[in-house]
Structures are given as structure tokens and as C-alpha cells.
N, C-alpha and C positions, 0 to 999 in steps of 0.2 A: 151495684158493676159498677165497671173501674171507669173512671172518667176519662178520656182520650181525644184525641183530634183527625180528623179527617185533613188526609194529608193527600193533594194533587202535582203532579205533575205532568206539564204538558209542552212536547218539546217537537222539534217536527223530522224526528224518525220511529220516537213511540212518546205514549200515551198512558200514565200507570197513576196508580192510587194505592191509596195505605190506610191503615187505624196505626196511630204513632201516642205511646200513651205521656206523661207528664216526665218520664226522664228521658224519655227520649228514644225507649225504645217500639221497634217496629212489630207489630202485633199480627199484621194480614197485610199483603198484598198482591196486587192483582198490575197488571200490563195486557199491553196492545200494540201494536205497529198504531203509526199515526197513517191514518189511510187520507187518500187524494183532496175525495171530497167527502162531505158529511162526517165531519169530525167530530160537531157537536153531538148528533145521534149516539155516534160509537163511542164518547168519551162518556157520558150521562147514563150506558150503559154498564157500561166501566165501576164505576161507582156507583152505583142501586145493586151492582153484584156483590162488592166489599163491604156495602152498608150491611148488605143482607145474613154476612158469614162474619159479622163485626160480635166482640162481647164487651161492649164497652155505651158507653153514654157520650156522646160526641159532647163536649163545650163547643167548638167552631172547627171552620175548615181553613184552612191556608192553601196557597195554591202559589207553586212554581210556574212560568209561563215565560218563555222566549222574546223577546222583545222588539222594539219598545210597545210599553206599554202607558197608559194616561190614566194616572189617577185619580184626577178631578172628576174624571165620565165614566171609570170604572171597567175602559175599555182596553181589551187588547188588540194588537197589529203584528203579531209574528210574522217576522219577514221569511222565516220556512213554513207557516201554515197562509199560505196565499189565499185561502177561501175567507180566512178572518182577516177582517180589514175593521178595526174600531166596533171588532164584537163583544159583547155585554159580558161578559163573561161569569162575571161577580151576579151580576141579577139574575143573568140564568141557574147557577146556581143555588141563590139563595130561595129559589121559585120552585128549584127542583127537591131540597132538602129541607126547607124551611128556619135554614142556622144562618148565626153571622159569618158573612166571608171576606178573606183577606187574598189578596190577588196581589204580587210583585213578579222581579222579572228573578227564572230560576238562579243566577247568576247569584242576585243579594239575598235568595235564599241558602245558597248553600254558605257564605260568607254567616252568615244567622247559625247556620246548624253548626260549624267549626268553632264557630264562637260557644256553643251551649253546650256541646259536648262532645267537642274532637279537636284538630292539635291543635285553633286557636284558644282554648281556656286561658283567660290570661291574660293574652294578648290585645291590646286598647287600642292599636293603629296597626292596621294591616289590610291586604286589599286581596280576595278572593276571588278566583275564577273559574270559568267555567269552560272546558273544552271539547263541546258536542260538534252536534251539528253546523254548529256556529260557535263565535267567543264572545262570553259576556264576562259580567265583573261586578263585583259589590266592593266600598270602601268603607271599609273601619274605620272612624277616628274619634281617638278619646271614646271611644266604648262604647260610639252609638254609628247606624250605619248610615251614609252620608243620604241625603234626598235628595238633591238637586233644584235645580227651577220644576221640573213637572214631574220627577219623581224617577228619570232617568240615571243619574249619577253612578258613575262608575264601568261604565260601558265600552270598556274596552276595547274590544272586536274591530271598533271603529276611529282610534288608531289608525294615526297614517304611519303606515313602515317601511314604503318604497313611494317616494314623489313618481308619480305620471304612472305609476303602478296601474294593475290587473284593474279592471272594472268592476264592482263589488256591487248587490244587489242592493245596497241601501241606496243607489245614485253614485257614488263617488269611489273614486281610485287609489289602491295603494292601500289599502286597510288588511289590519292583520288577520281581519275573518278569513280575505280573498286570498292568504296564504296559506292560513292555521289552521281552520275550519272543517271537520269529515270532510261535508261534501265541497268540497275546493279541492279537500287532498284527492280524494273520491275524483273526482273531473278529472285533475290530473294525470293521477297516474295510470287509472282503468281499472285500480283495485282499490276493495275500502282500506279505512285506516290503518288498520292492524295487520296489514299486509304491505304494507309502504317502506321502500328499500331504503337503507341507514342513512342513506344521502339525504331524505326528504324529512325523515325524523331528525336531524341533527340541524339542516336548515330549519326546521320546526321549532328549534329549542333558539338557536339563535334570532326569528322573529319576537317571540312571546321576549327573551331578554331585551331590546334593543325598547321591544314599547313596554316593559317594566321600569326601563332606565327615566321613561319620561313622565310616567304618574309616581313612580317615588319620588323623583323631582318638586310637580306637581303638588303631590297629597303630603308630602314627608315622611315616607315612610319606608319600613326597612325589612318588611313579611311581606311573602306571595304566598298562598295557599292556591294550589290548582290542580283541580279535580276535572271532572268529567271524564267522559268513556275515551275519548285521543289521546290526551296527558298522560292517562295513569296506562292507556295501552302499551304509550309508546316507552314506560317506564326509564330507568336509569339514564340512561341513554340520552333523552330529551331533556331532562332535570340540569344533567350535568353540562349540553350544551346552553341550557338557559341559564346558569350559573355562571358559567364564563364570559359569556357576553354580556349578562350584566357586570360583572367585577369589571371588565374592560370602563363600562361605560359609564357606572353611578358611581365620580368617583369627588364628586362634594361629601365637606365633613359630612355631614346629616344625611347622605344616601350612599355612603361609603360602608360595605358593610353588608347590605342588603340580600337577605337571606330569602331565598327561593323551597315552597317544599312540599310536597305529594300531600293533598288531601288524605285524612285519615279516616273519613268517614264512608271511602269508596264508595261502591253502587247504593250506598246505604242515603248516601248526601241528597238525594233532589227531595227525597221522602220527611225526612227529617227534615231536611233545610225549610220544607214545606209548613211542615206544624211549627217548626218556628218561629214561623212570620206570624202564622193566629197566636202562637204562646204570648211574643210580641204584642199588639195588638188588641188581643181582649184578654186584659188585665182588671 
């Protein structure tokens, strides 16, 4: 029987689970909308459905979840799943599945996915960014995913891009996420992000380029790989605006030439990333 990873993705809009083999191929997948309440019962039913359909022996479970997370307590507090505050997701999954479970943020999972079998293969220093309901990131430096003090390094969605700007769900003001997250765009325009007007698409790119210029200088990076439904749905106009803004602002010798690239794994990235978390940790 094929040995595989059970991959789980928890977001503010959707829950997904799948079976990913050791080459990064998704064999089985399923998804549900994230309910406003009773998230764990919904997720556990989804996972059991995927496990029942799996032609595989599982090695381990990887979970990408909206942040922030607390690796010390193995709990999650995703900002867009308000009913989960310090929720013991790893422990619940281990009890359900009797398998080792590894949890990290969804954006850090995307960075590992792109480094494993996507557009960042062979790139040792880059940031992976997810633009979905919110905005997250994961920094790879010297081929290693940066952890940070408590395991949330790379959280670019809370880089301040507008001093004294809009209030953010995190409690601050002017964060990138308050302008460029899918939920923020929908609240501003009254439309889903895929129907945002051209001016909003361009402004989103400018804001992201502005934030990347700061992150690139702090972390000494020259590549950003951006995925998620908002960025990939906006497409070329968004990426052009982000690159133009970055070119204007990243002018130091070590940041000049900073390139923005779309994630090559597309909608497969969240589950491949979750599997990559398990692959990295369970060796």
C-alpha cells in the first residue's frame, strides 16, 4: 500500500483535507465551507471522510492553519475562526487519528510546498505569501524555514503599510491585511474579491510591494512567491503593480532586483504544504 501524508488545511473560508504521497501528488481531496460555529465537529467529519477514501497507509498528519499558533502548547488561535482561541488542534487530531500531527501556519506551509515541488525549488532564500481571507507569510533563509521566538516568523499580514490606517482584527492599525485580505476587500467593495474593481486590484499590489520591500530589507531576500485565492485570482495586474512598487522601494544593493512570482502550485498548495510540514518534521 502507498505510504502517504494526511494533509489538512484550516482557513477562515474553507476547510480542506487530502491524501498526499511522498512525491507531493494529491491522491484524494475534499473540502467544506468553514462554519461560523462547531468548526471541530465539521473538520473531524471531513477528515474521517477522506481517511475512509484513502488508498494509503499514513506516515503522519500535517496541518496548515490560519495564525497565530503556539507551538509550545500546540494550540491555534486563527483570527478568522473566532470560536477557536488556543484550540488544542494537534491533540484533538492525534486522539482522532492515532497518528503524529504537525501544525504550522498556512503561509509557512505554502513556503515549504513551493520549496518541495513548486516554484521555489533550488531557491534558498525567499518569502512565501498567502493572500486569502487574511494575509500570511513564511520566510525561508539558507534553505531553512525561520521559526521566530514562538513559531510565527514571517507573518507579513501585520506589517504596517498605512500609519494610523484602518483598525485591524489583530488590535493594531494600518496592517497589510486590513487592505489586502479577502475579507477586508469584500467589506470595502461589497463584492467578493474576484469581482473587485481594477483600482482595488492595483492598490492591493502596491500595498503588497510596499510590505515586501520592508521584509526584503530586514531578512535579506530577493524573491517572493505569492499564492492564495486573492493574489492568484487578481492575476497579472496585481503582480505587475506589486513588482512596480517593489522596484521603486527596494533600492539597496542587496535588495535591488527583488522579484515577485506567482505560486506555481495554485490551489494545490495548501494541501501539499500541509504534507510538507509533516514531511519536514517526521523524518
